[in-house]
N, C-alpha and C positions, 0 to 999 in steps of 0.2 A: 446549667448556667442555662440558661438569657440571655437574649440581648435584647430589651424595649430600646422602640422609638414610636416622638410622641413628635409630633407633625411639627416644625418651628421653635419644638422647644430644645426635647434629649432626646439624647441615644446615654441606656445604663446598663452596665452589666448585673445580675442580680442568680442570686444561687436556688431558689428553685422560682416554677411560677406562680408561688403566694407571693414568696415578694415582688416580683415584679407590676403581682396583682396589690399590694399596698401602698404601689410607688406610682403606680398611675393614680391607686384611689385619693393619698393627695395632693400629690400635684395639678388630679382638677379643682380639691376642695379649695387650694388654697385662689386657681386661678380666682374663683369666682363665676363662671363662668356656667353656663350651660348644657345642654342636648345637643342646640342647634350649636353653638359655637366650639367647642371643645373638642377636638380631633379627635378622632381614635385612635390608641397606640398600637401597633406591630412590635407583634414575641415573635423572637423563634428562638427558635431551641439549637445551641449551639451543637449538638453533637448528631441532632439527626437532617440539623436545619430546618425541618416543617415549620411551614409561618401562620400565626394566627393571628386570630384579629381583638382586640380588646374593648370591651365598649360601653359606652358611655359610664355603668352601673360596673368595668371592672368585670363585668360578665369573659371568658376567653372564649372564644367561637374560630371553631374550623370551620369554615362556608355556614353555613344554616343549619351547622350540627355544633348544639353546646355542648365545649368541653370539660368548662370547669365555674362553677360559681362563685361569686367575689368570694372572698373570708369576710367577717367580722367584721363588723366595722369597717366595709368598706364602703 
């Protein structure tokens, strides 16, 4: 399970990292905002408390290391 926080927008729980990425991409697309104004998300693995960033393109990062590419249609 993962908790996704998009600052000033929402905090949601997802069964998988990919579900969280898709949610982030949908919120980004619906906002109509660009990369300079739509904030990165914070993704927390609830079982380990590992914390990741979700970039504008829905990729998941641990610091400067890419953890997971964006899912198809993100």
